[in-house]
C-alpha positions as a Markdown table, in Angstrom:
| # | Residue | x | y | z |
|---|---|---|---|---|
| 1 | Unk | 14.5 | 13.3 | 16.0 |
| 2 | Unk | 13.7 | 10.8 | 13.3 |
| 3 | Unk | 13.8 | 7.2 | 14.6 |
| 4 | Unk | 16.4 | 4.7 | 13.4 |
| 5 | Unk | 14.9 | 2.1 | 11.0 |
| 6 | Unk | 16.1 | -1.3 | 9.7 |
| 7 | Unk | 14.8 | -2.9 | 6.5 |
| 8 | Unk | 15.5 | -6.7 | 6.6 |
| 9 | Unk | 16.1 | -8.0 | 3.1 |
| 10 | Unk | 18.1 | -6.0 | 0.6 |
| 11 | Unk | 15.8 | -6.6 | -2.4 |
| 12 | Unk | 13.3 | -4.3 | -4.1 |
| 13 | Unk | 11.0 | -3.8 | -1.1 |
| 14 | Unk | 13.8 | -3.2 | 1.4 |
| 15 | Unk | 15.4 | -0.7 | -1.0 |
| 16 | Unk | 12.1 | 1.1 | -1.5 |
| 17 | Unk | 11.6 | 1.4 | 2.3 |
| 18 | Unk | 15.2 | 2.6 | 2.8 |
| 19 | Unk | 14.5 | 5.3 | 0.1 |
| 20 | Unk | 11.4 | 6.4 | 1.9 |
| 21 | Unk | 12.9 | 6.7 | 5.4 |
| 22 | Unk | 16.2 | 8.2 | 4.4 |
| 23 | Unk | 14.3 | 10.9 | 2.4 |
| 24 | Unk | 12.2 | 11.6 | 5.5 |
| 25 | Unk | 15.3 | 12.1 | 7.7 |
| 26 | Unk | 15.8 | 8.7 | 9.4 |
| 27 | Unk | 19.0 | 6.7 | 9.5 |
| 28 | Unk | 18.3 | 3.5 | 7.7 |
| 29 | Unk | 20.2 | 0.2 | 7.7 |
| 30 | Unk | 19.4 | -2.2 | 4.9 |
| 31 | Unk | 20.3 | -5.6 | 6.4 |
| 32 | Unk | 21.1 | -8.4 | 3.9 |
| 33 | Unk | 19.3 | -11.4 | 5.2 |
| 34 | Unk | 20.7 | -13.9 | 2.8 |
| 35 | Unk | 23.6 | -16.1 | 3.8 |
| 36 | Unk | 26.0 | -15.4 | 1.0 |
| 37 | Unk | 29.8 | -15.6 | 0.5 |
| 38 | Unk | 31.5 | -12.6 | 2.0 |
| 39 | Unk | 33.1 | -11.8 | -1.3 |
| 40 | Unk | 29.7 | -11.3 | -2.9 |
| 41 | Unk | 28.5 | -8.7 | -0.4 |
| 42 | Unk | 30.2 | -5.7 | -1.9 |
| 43 | Unk | 28.4 | -6.2 | -5.2 |
| 44 | Unk | 25.0 | -6.4 | -3.4 |
| 45 | Unk | 25.9 | -3.3 | -1.4 |
| 46 | Unk | 26.8 | -1.4 | -4.5 |
| 47 | Unk | 23.7 | -2.5 | -6.4 |
| 48 | Unk | 21.4 | -1.6 | -3.5 |
| 49 | Unk | 22.9 | 1.9 | -3.0 |
| 50 | Unk | 22.9 | 2.5 | -6.8 |
| 51 | Unk | 19.2 | 1.6 | -7.1 |
| 52 | Unk | 18.2 | 3.9 | -4.2 |
| 53 | Unk | 20.3 | 6.7 | -5.7 |
| 54 | Unk | 18.7 | 6.1 | -9.1 |
| 55 | Unk | 15.2 | 6.4 | -7.6 |
| 56 | Unk | 16.2 | 9.6 | -5.9 |
| 57 | Unk | 17.7 | 11.0 | -9.1 |
| 58 | Unk | 14.5 | 10.2 | -11.0 |
| 59 | Unk | 12.3 | 12.0 | -8.6 |
| 60 | Unk | 14.7 | 15.0 | -8.5 |
| 61 | Unk | 14.6 | 15.1 | -12.3 |
| 62 | Unk | 10.8 | 15.2 | -12.1 |
| 63 | Unk | 11.1 | 18.3 | -9.9 |
| 64 | Unk | 10.1 | 16.7 | -6.6 |
| 65 | Unk | 13.1 | 18.1 | -4.8 |
| 66 | Unk | 16.5 | 19.6 | -5.5 |
| 67 | Unk | 19.1 | 17.1 | -6.8 |
| 68 | Unk | 21.7 | 18.7 | -4.5 |
| 69 | Unk | 20.0 | 17.0 | -1.6 |
| 70 | Unk | 20.7 | 13.5 | -2.9 |
| 71 | Unk | 24.1 | 13.0 | -1.3 |
| 72 | Unk | 22.8 | 14.1 | 2.1 |
| 73 | Unk | 19.9 | 11.7 | 1.8 |
| 74 | Unk | 22.2 | 8.8 | 0.7 |
| 75 | Unk | 24.4 | 9.5 | 3.7 |
| 76 | Unk | 21.6 | 8.2 | 5.9 |
| 77 | Unk | 21.6 | 4.8 | 4.2 |
| 78 | Unk | 23.9 | 1.9 | 5.0 |
| 79 | Unk | 23.9 | -1.7 | 3.9 |
| 80 | Unk | 24.9 | -4.4 | 6.4 |
| 81 | Unk | 25.8 | -8.1 | 5.9 |
| 82 | Unk | 23.9 | -10.8 | 7.7 |
| 83 | Unk | 26.9 | -11.3 | 10.0 |
| 84 | Unk | 26.4 | -7.7 | 11.3 |
| 85 | Unk | 22.9 | -8.2 | 12.5 |
| 86 | Unk | 23.5 | -7.1 | 16.1 |
| 87 | Unk | 25.1 | -3.8 | 15.0 |
| 88 | Unk | 22.4 | -3.2 | 12.3 |
| 89 | Unk | 19.6 | -3.6 | 14.9 |
| 90 | Unk | 21.2 | -1.7 | 17.7 |
| 91 | Unk | 19.0 | 1.3 | 18.7 |
| 92 | Unk | 16.4 | 0.5 | 16.0 |
| 93 | Unk | 12.9 | 1.7 | 16.8 |
| 94 | Unk | 11.2 | 0.1 | 13.7 |
| 95 | Unk | 12.1 | -3.0 | 11.7 |
| 96 | Unk | 10.5 | -3.9 | 8.4 |
| 97 | Unk | 11.0 | -7.5 | 7.1 |
| 98 | Unk | 10.9 | -7.7 | 3.4 |
| 99 | Unk | 12.5 | -11.1 | 2.4 |
| 100 | Unk | 11.0 | -13.3 | -0.4 |
| 101 | Unk | 7.5 | -14.6 | 0.0 |
| 102 | Unk | 8.6 | -18.1 | 1.2 |
| 103 | Unk | 7.6 | -19.2 | 4.7 |
| 104 | Unk | 11.0 | -20.7 | 5.3 |
| 105 | Unk | 12.7 | -17.5 | 4.3 |
| 106 | Unk | 10.5 | -15.5 | 6.7 |
| 107 | Unk | 11.2 | -17.9 | 9.5 |
| 108 | Unk | 14.9 | -17.6 | 8.9 |
| 109 | Unk | 14.8 | -13.8 | 8.8 |
| 110 | Unk | 12.9 | -13.6 | 12.1 |
| 111 | Unk | 15.2 | -16.2 | 13.8 |
| 112 | Unk | 18.1 | -14.0 | 12.7 |
| 113 | Unk | 16.8 | -10.7 | 14.1 |
| 114 | Unk | 14.7 | -11.7 | 17.1 |
| 115 | Unk | 17.5 | -12.1 | 19.6 |
| 116 | Unk | 18.8 | -8.6 | 18.8 |
| 117 | Unk | 15.5 | -6.7 | 18.9 |
| 118 | Unk | 14.9 | -4.1 | 21.6 |
| 119 | Unk | 12.0 | -4.6 | 24.0 |
| 120 | Unk | 10.1 | -1.7 | 22.4 |
| 121 | Unk | 11.1 | -2.3 | 18.8 |
| 122 | Unk | 8.1 | -2.5 | 16.5 |
| 123 | Unk | 8.5 | -5.3 | 13.9 |
| 124 | Unk | 6.4 | -5.3 | 10.7 |
| 125 | Unk | 6.4 | -7.9 | 7.9 |
| 126 | Unk | 5.8 | -6.4 | 4.5 |
| 127 | Unk | 4.4 | -9.7 | 3.2 |
| 128 | Unk | 1.8 | -9.6 | 0.5 |
| 129 | Unk | 1.0 | -13.3 | 1.0 |
| 130 | Unk | 0.9 | -14.4 | 4.6 |
| 131 | Unk | -1.7 | -13.5 | 7.2 |
| 132 | Unk | -0.3 | -11.9 | 10.4 |
| 133 | Unk | -1.2 | -14.9 | 12.5 |
| 134 | Unk | 0.8 | -17.1 | 10.2 |
| 135 | Unk | 4.0 | -15.2 | 11.1 |
| 136 | Unk | 3.5 | -13.8 | 14.6 |
| 137 | Unk | 4.8 | -16.8 | 16.4 |
| 138 | Unk | 8.1 | -16.4 | 14.7 |
| 139 | Unk | 9.0 | -13.5 | 17.1 |
| 140 | Unk | 9.3 | -13.6 | 20.8 |
| 141 | Unk | 7.3 | -10.4 | 21.5 |
| 142 | Unk | 4.0 | -10.9 | 19.5 |
| 143 | Unk | 2.6 | -7.7 | 21.0 |
| 144 | Unk | 5.1 | -5.7 | 19.0 |
| 145 | Unk | 4.4 | -7.5 | 15.7 |
| 146 | Unk | 2.1 | -6.8 | 12.8 |
| 147 | Unk | 2.0 | -6.8 | 9.0 |
| 148 | Unk | 2.6 | -3.6 | 7.0 |
| 149 | Unk | 1.9 | -4.1 | 3.3 |
| 150 | Unk | 3.5 | -1.4 | 1.1 |
| 151 | Unk | 2.5 | -1.1 | -2.6 |
| 152 | Unk | 5.3 | -0.9 | -5.2 |
| 153 | Unk | 7.0 | 1.4 | -5.8 |
| 154 | Unk | 7.1 | 1.9 | -2.0 |
| 155 | Unk | 8.8 | 5.3 | -2.3 |
| 156 | Unk | 5.9 | 6.7 | -4.4 |
| 157 | Unk | 2.6 | 5.0 | -3.5 |
| 158 | Unk | 1.2 | 6.6 | -0.3 |
| 159 | Unk | -0.9 | 3.6 | 1.0 |
| 160 | Unk | 0.4 | 1.2 | 3.6 |
| 161 | Unk | -2.1 | -1.5 | 4.7 |
| 162 | Unk | -1.7 | -2.5 | 8.4 |
| 163 | Unk | -2.8 | -5.9 | 9.5 |
| 164 | Unk | -2.4 | -6.3 | 13.2 |
| 165 | Unk | -3.2 | -9.5 | 15.1 |
| 166 | Unk | -5.5 | -9.7 | 18.0 |
| 167 | Unk | -2.3 | -10.2 | 20.0 |
| 168 | Unk | -0.7 | -7.0 | 18.7 |
| 169 | Unk | -0.6 | -4.2 | 21.3 |
| 170 | Unk | -2.6 | -1.2 | 20.3 |
| 171 | Unk | 0.4 | 1.0 | 21.2 |
| 172 | Unk | 2.5 | -0.8 | 18.5 |
| 173 | Unk | -0.1 | -0.2 | 15.9 |
| 174 | Unk | -0.5 | 3.4 | 16.9 |
| 175 | Unk | 3.2 | 3.9 | 16.9 |
| 176 | Unk | 3.6 | 2.6 | 13.4 |
| 177 | Unk | 0.6 | 4.6 | 12.2 |
| 178 | Unk | 2.1 | 7.7 | 13.6 |
| 179 | Unk | 5.5 | 7.0 | 12.0 |
| 180 | Unk | 4.0 | 6.4 | 8.6 |
| 181 | Unk | 1.8 | 9.5 | 8.8 |
| 182 | Unk | 4.9 | 11.7 | 9.7 |
| 183 | Unk | 6.7 | 10.6 | 6.6 |
| 184 | Unk | 3.7 | 11.3 | 4.3 |
| 185 | Unk | 2.3 | 7.8 | 4.0 |
| 186 | Unk | -1.4 | 6.9 | 4.4 |
| 187 | Unk | -1.9 | 3.9 | 6.7 |
| 188 | Unk | -5.1 | 2.0 | 6.9 |
| 189 | Unk | -6.0 | -0.7 | 9.4 |
| 190 | Unk | -7.7 | -3.9 | 8.5 |
| 191 | Unk | -8.6 | -7.3 | 10.0 |
| 192 | Unk | -6.5 | -10.4 | 8.9 |
| 193 | Unk | -7.9 | -11.4 | 5.5 |
| 194 | Unk | -6.2 | -12.9 | 2.4 |
| 195 | Unk | -5.2 | -10.4 | -0.2 |
| 196 | Unk | -5.4 | -7.2 | 1.9 |
| 197 | Unk | -7.6 | -4.5 | 0.5 |
| 198 | Unk | -6.1 | -3.2 | -2.7 |
| 199 | Unk | -4.7 | -6.5 | -4.0 |
| 200 | Unk | -8.0 | -8.2 | -3.4 |
| 201 | Unk | -9.9 | -5.6 | -5.4 |
| 202 | Unk | -7.3 | -5.3 | -8.2 |
| 203 | Unk | -7.1 | -9.0 | -8.6 |
| 204 | Unk | -10.7 | -9.0 | -9.7 |
| 205 | Unk | -10.3 | -6.0 | -11.9 |
| 206 | Unk | -7.1 | -7.3 | -13.6 |
| 207 | Unk | -8.7 | -10.7 | -14.3 |
| 208 | Unk | -11.8 | -9.0 | -15.8 |
| 209 | Unk | -9.6 | -6.8 | -18.0 |
| 210 | Unk | -7.6 | -9.8 | -19.1 |
| 211 | Unk | -10.9 | -11.7 | -19.8 |
| 212 | Unk | -12.2 | -8.9 | -22.0 |
| 213 | Unk | -9.0 | -8.9 | -24.0 |
| 214 | Unk | -9.2 | -12.7 | -24.3 |
| 215 | Unk | -12.8 | -12.5 | -25.5 |
| 216 | Unk | -11.9 | -9.8 | -28.0 |
| 217 | Unk | -14.3 | -7.3 | -26.5 |
| 218 | Unk | -11.8 | -4.6 | -27.3 |
| 219 | Unk | -8.1 | -4.3 | -27.9 |
| 220 | Unk | -5.7 | -4.2 | -24.9 |
| 221 | Unk | -5.0 | -0.6 | -25.9 |
| 222 | Unk | -8.7 | 0.4 | -25.8 |
| 223 | Unk | -9.3 | -1.5 | -22.5 |
| 224 | Unk | -6.4 | 0.3 | -20.8 |
| 225 | Unk | -7.4 | 3.6 | -22.2 |
| 226 | Unk | -10.9 | 3.1 | -20.9 |
| 227 | Unk | -9.5 | 2.3 | -17.5 |
| 228 | Unk | -7.1 | 5.2 | -17.3 |
| 229 | Unk | -9.6 | 7.8 | -18.5 |
| 230 | Unk | -12.8 | 6.4 | -16.9 |
| 231 | Unk | -12.2 | 3.9 | -14.1 |
| 232 | Unk | -9.0 | 5.4 | -12.8 |
| 233 | Unk | -10.2 | 9.0 | -13.4 |
| 234 | Unk | -13.2 | 8.5 | -11.1 |
| 235 | Unk | -11.5 | 6.5 | -8.4 |
| 236 | Unk | -8.6 | 8.8 | -8.1 |
| 237 | Unk | -11.2 | 11.1 | -6.4 |
| 238 | Unk | -14.0 | 8.8 | -5.1 |
| 239 | Unk | -13.5 | 5.6 | -3.1 |
| 240 | Unk | -15.4 | 2.6 | -4.4 |
| 241 | Unk | -17.9 | 2.6 | -1.5 |
| 242 | Unk | -18.2 | 6.4 | -1.8 |
| 243 | Unk | -18.9 | 6.0 | -5.5 |
| 244 | Unk | -21.8 | 3.5 | -4.7 |
| 245 | Unk | -23.3 | 6.2 | -2.4 |
| 246 | Unk | -22.6 | 8.9 | -4.9 |
| 247 | Unk | -24.4 | 7.2 | -7.8 |
| 248 | Unk | -26.9 | 5.3 | -5.7 |
| 249 | Unk | -26.8 | 1.8 | -4.2 |
| 250 | Unk | -29.9 | 0.9 | -6.3 |
| 251 | Unk | -27.9 | 1.4 | -9.5 |
| 252 | Unk | -25.4 | -1.2 | -8.4 |
| 253 | Unk | -28.3 | -3.4 | -7.2 |
| 254 | Unk | -29.9 | -3.5 | -10.7 |
| 255 | Unk | -26.7 | -3.5 | -12.6 |
| 256 | Unk | -25.4 | -6.5 | -10.7 |
| 257 | Unk | -28.6 | -8.4 | -11.4 |
| 258 | Unk | -28.5 | -7.5 | -15.1 |
| 259 | Unk | -24.8 | -8.5 | -15.5 |
| 260 | Unk | -25.3 | -11.7 | -13.6 |
| 261 | Unk | -28.1 | -12.8 | -16.0 |
| 262 | Unk | -26.5 | -11.4 | -19.2 |
| 263 | Unk | -23.1 | -12.9 | -18.5 |
| 264 | Unk | -24.5 | -16.1 | -16.9 |
| 265 | Unk | -21.9 | -15.8 | -14.2 |
| 266 | Unk | -22.2 | -15.3 | -10.4 |
| 267 | Unk | -19.0 | -13.3 | -10.4 |
| 268 | Unk | -21.2 | -10.2 | -11.0 |
| 269 | Unk | -23.6 | -11.0 | -8.2 |
| 270 | Unk | -23.9 | -8.3 | -5.5 |
| 271 | Unk | -23.0 | -9.1 | -1.9 |
| 272 | Unk | -25.8 | -9.3 | 0.7 |
| 273 | Unk | -25.1 | -5.8 | 2.0 |
| 274 | Unk | -26.2 | -4.3 | -1.4 |
| 275 | Unk | -29.6 | -6.1 | -1.1 |
| 276 | Unk | -30.0 | -5.0 | 2.6 |
| 277 | Unk | -29.2 | -1.4 | 1.8 |
| 278 | Unk | -31.7 | -1.5 | -1.0 |
| 279 | Unk | -34.4 | -2.9 | 1.2 |
| 280 | Unk | -33.6 | -0.5 | 4.1 |
| 281 | Unk | -33.6 | 2.6 | 1.9 |
| 282 | Unk | -29.9 | 3.2 | 2.5 |
| 283 | Unk | -29.0 | 4.1 | -1.1 |
| 284 | Unk | -26.5 | 6.8 | -0.5 |
| 285 | Unk | -26.5 | 10.6 | -0.9 |
| 286 | Unk | -30.2 | 11.1 | -1.8 |
| 287 | Unk | -31.3 | 9.0 | 1.2 |
| 288 | Unk | -28.9 | 10.6 | 3.6 |
| 289 | Unk | -27.2 | 7.2 | 4.5 |
| 290 | Unk | -25.5 | 4.4 | 2.7 |
| 291 | Unk | -22.1 | 3.1 | 3.4 |
| 292 | Unk | -21.5 | 6.5 | 4.9 |
| 293 | Unk | -23.8 | 8.9 | 6.9 |
| 294 | Unk | -24.5 | 12.2 | 5.1 |
| 295 | Unk | -27.3 | 13.5 | 7.4 |
| 296 | Unk | -25.1 | 16.0 | 9.2 |
| 297 | Unk | -23.0 | 16.9 | 6.1 |
| 298 | Unk | -23.4 | 19.9 | 3.8 |
| 299 | Unk | -24.1 | 17.7 | 0.7 |
| 300 | Unk | -23.9 | 20.6 | -1.8 |
| 301 | Unk | -20.5 | 21.7 | -0.5 |
| 302 | Unk | -19.3 | 18.0 | -0.5 |
| 303 | Unk | -20.4 | 17.6 | -4.1 |
| 304 | Unk | -18.7 | 20.8 | -5.1 |
| 305 | Unk | -15.4 | 19.8 | -3.5 |
| 306 | Unk | -15.4 | 16.4 | -5.2 |
| 307 | Unk | -16.3 | 18.0 | -8.6 |
| 308 | Unk | -13.4 | 20.4 | -8.0 |
| 309 | Unk | -11.1 | 17.5 | -7.6 |
| 310 | Unk | -12.4 | 16.0 | -10.9 |
| 311 | Unk | -11.5 | 19.2 | -12.6 |
| 312 | Unk | -8.0 | 19.0 | -11.1 |
| 313 | Unk | -7.8 | 15.5 | -12.6 |
| 314 | Unk | -8.7 | 17.0 | -16.0 |
| 315 | Unk | -5.9 | 19.5 | -15.6 |
| 316 | Unk | -3.4 | 16.8 | -14.8 |
| 317 | Unk | -4.4 | 14.9 | -17.9 |
| 318 | Unk | -4.2 | 18.1 | -20.0 |
| 319 | Unk | -7.9 | 17.6 | -21.0 |
| 320 | Unk | -9.3 | 21.0 | -20.0 |
| 321 | Unk | -10.8 | 22.7 | -23.0 |
| 322 | Unk | -12.2 | 26.2 | -23.3 |
| 323 | Unk | -15.9 | 26.6 | -24.4 |
| 324 | Unk | -16.5 | 26.7 | -28.1 |
């Protein structure tokens, strides 16, 4: 039986999470955490349900599922006012906090829900800003608390970055991982660090793209075209560290040195691990080790599988051409 889920905060993230879990078969309560006049709640409720339905209609229109299922999915979603917090949380196995990225708002939301949480309820903040240890003391059962960072749109992007504290019980992390995997998400664990994994990398990439546009290196259209058909094409198949191993750590080693000198900027300087791997002969596939260990892997089969996925990408982009 699908567990009952509560999304605290009826904004974009809460609505996305409600969409995900209702689609997967869970009863979901979207709890309005804002203290608003009672006469304003019906409009919020209608807006939230309309947005979730619109998302479902879009995906059905794209052929993901049959539109006749929408009413059944929507029947699993309810919206509750702040005053109904006890009823909203009754019997809830997992709670996702998604109120605005203001510490006072987070503190208020956790103060609201904490007295009504079950002893075994796992609570996750969807914050993109605060480290888990900045929030964990806002709940009375820190062993059941962690961060779970979803990427928008939450109902489409598979990744959820999990940031447990050293005080988080392993059972709570494993329970949330299992839940997310069952609904088709891809959870990854990480240590507490600003920016998580994807936002930290994409911040650098977005700033560099904006810098090239500012410098007139290419038009915004050309820069984005290069990213979609080059950067995005490759990294839809290979992870960044896997790509270093694939091409060779030594290539990055020399490219970083060249770019640092040519651009007169340390932002292109390689981290120490690239230098160490170079010195230790851990340059990736051809050495048998790099960031990953390939010594017991059938490298030829691995290459063929990855190349097959590149061909699949070409098909998705309608770029497969017959030989002349």
